[in-house]
N, C-alpha and C positions, 0 to 999 in steps of 0.2 A: 504494500500500500504506500502511496505517496502522501506525505504529510508536510504541509507548509505551516511554519510557526511564525508568530509575530512577537514584537516587543522584546522584553528581557528574556523570553523563552529561548531565543536564538543563542544565548550564552550557554545554555544547557546542551544544545544540539550541535553547535558549532557551524551550522548552516541554516539558511532559510528553508530549504526543502530537503527532506530526508526520506529514505525508504525504510519501512518498518514491516516486519513479518506479521501478517494478520490474515487469518483464514475466513474472515467475515463474522458477523455477530451484531452487537449493538455499538453505537458510537462510544459509549462509556468503555466498552471492552477494547475498542480501537485506541482510545486515549491510554488505557492501561498498557497496551502493547507498546505505545510510544514511551511510556515511563519505564517499562521493562528494558527497552533498547537504550534509553537515555535516562538513567536513574536520577541525574541531577535535575531533571524536569519536574520531578514529583513535588518539590517544595514550591514550585511556581503554580501548580495546578490543584493540589490537594491540601486539605487542612484536616488533621486528625483522621486521615483515611477516607474522607469524603471529598468528592469533586467540588471545588469552589463554585458557588452559585453564580458568580459573575464571569466565569469562563464562558466565552462565546465560541460555538462550534458550527462548522458548516461542512456539508458533504456535497461534492460536485457543485459548489457555489450557492447552495441553498441552506439557510439557517436551519438547524435541527436541534431537537431535544437530545440529551444524553442517552435516553432509552430508545431512540429511533434505530431502525435497522441500518446497518452499514455493510455493504458488500465489500469483499476483499479487494476488488479492483477500483474502488472509489478513491477520490481525492479528498482528503480531510484537511481542513484548515482549523488551526487552534489559536485563539486570541486569549491570552492569559489575562487575569485581572490587572487593571492599570494601577500603578502606584501614584501616590500623590493626590492632589485634590484641586 
């Protein structure tokens, strides 16, 4: 799966777009696959094991809920919570 990350999450992946092993499932499972491949991403996306509510996700360009279906060949975009105010 191709995953594009934004903001400070790029520091965890080292690149804007990365490839992650993912066989399909939910968007939440795809984000977990990202964290498995790039463990430093976890602190940017999760709080006490729960996906931050302000994380914005899209599959193939459409905004989605974390529980939405996500095919293995989809393109996932991950916008972490913004810092500051």
